[in-house]
N, C-alpha and C positions, 0 to 999 in steps of 0.2 A: 948741198941738199941734206935733207934730213933723213934719217933711217925710217924705214917703213916697217910698221909692225902687222903681221898678218894673224888675226885671231879668228878662231871659228866661233860660229853663232852660239853653240853650246858652252864654250868656255866663256864667253861674254856674259851669257845669262847666269852661269854659276858664279861669276865674279860679282854680279850686281844685285842678285836676290839673296836676301838673308834668310836662311832656312833654320828656324827655330824648331826645337822639338816640342810636339804637343804636350799640354799639361796632362797629367794623368785624370781620367774621369772615373769617379766612383759609380759602380754599377748599382742601380736602383732595384730593390727587392720588392717594393710595392709602389702603386699610384693610387690617386684619389679614386674612390669607387664611383663609377659612371652611372650606376643605378640609383644611388641615393645622394650623389653629389657630395659625398664626405660626411654627411649628417649621421649615418648609421641607421636611419630610419627611412621608410617609404609610407606613402598614403595607404590606409586600410583599404583593400579592395571590396570588402563586404559593405562597408557604410559609406565608401567614397570620400572618406575623411571627415564626415560629419559627426561621427561618434555615435550616432543613433540610427536605428533602421525602423521601417514601418511595421506597426504592430499587425500581426497576422489575425488576432482575434477580432479586432474592430475595422481592419483593413485601413488602418491610418486615419479613421474618421473621429476617433476619440469617444464614439457612442456606439452602443449596441441596442438591439431590440430589447425592450423591457420583458422580463420573465413572468412578471405578475399579471400584466394584461395582454400579453403576446403581441405588444407593439400597437395596440388600438388605442391606448391612453385612456381607456375607461374599463371598469370592471363590471360584469353583469351582476345585478342584484339577486342574491341567493334566496330572498324571501318570494319574489314573484318571477323569477327565472328570466329576467330581462323583459317581461311583458308589460310592466308598469301598472298592472292590476291584480287583484287576487279575488278569488271567489269564495265566499262564506255563506254556506246554506243556499247556494244558487245564486246569491246576489253577487254582482260584480262591483267592486269598489276600488278606488285608487289605493295602490300599495303605500302603507305608511312608512316603510323603511326607506324607499327611494323617492317618496313623494311623487309617484307616477312616472318618473323618467325611465326607469328600468335598468339604469346604470349608475355608477358612481364614478367620478373622476379619480383616476389612479393617483395616489399619492406618492407613489414611488419613482414616477418618470416625469418627463416633460414630452408630451404629445407622442407617447410611445417609446420614446428613447431614453436610455440611461447612460451615464458615464461608464466608460470602459474601465473595468476594475484591474485589468491586466496592465493597461498603460496610464492608469490613473487620469484617464480622460485626455491624455494629450495625443494619443494616436501614434506614439513613438517609443520605442524601447532602447535602452543602452546597447550598442554593439557588443556582442559577446567575443568577437575576435579580438578587438582592440580595447575592450572595457571601456568604451566612451571616449578614448583619447583620440581617435582619429588618425593615429599612425602606428605602424608595427615595425619591428625590427627588420633590417633590410637582410634578406635570406643569402644574398650573394656575398657580402662582406662580414655577415654575422654581427652586424652592429659596430664593427670597428671604424667603418668610414673608409677603408683601404682595400684594395685588391691586390693579391700576390701575382707577381709577374712570373714567378717559376712554379 
């Protein structure tokens, strides 16, 4: 008969499993910024990335009320004071200046509206925060695209 060998379970496992020392891992000092996804910039919160904001002067319409005719679209005749007639020696006659209309069409506007001078008629202004770019430097990573871990 052959010899019998008595081995404990721990000894058997130690003999069969190869135990290699782990490779050294370099500690990271930074990771990609989670706020800007590593780009270093984020969308401008003021203009929502459009680069423009609504003009407050014209409320984004691009037009304002005409200051010459007060938005009426016509100017009252100065000769007849808008009556269309003048009185000369007690006689009523048609005003020769406005030809009896009592007003003139305003040459400065279109139906009482003028292009907004502040927004050049567009209704929008360049964003002052991002200067029309639509993005600003990420405040968390200060534009580096990386966040410090320590």
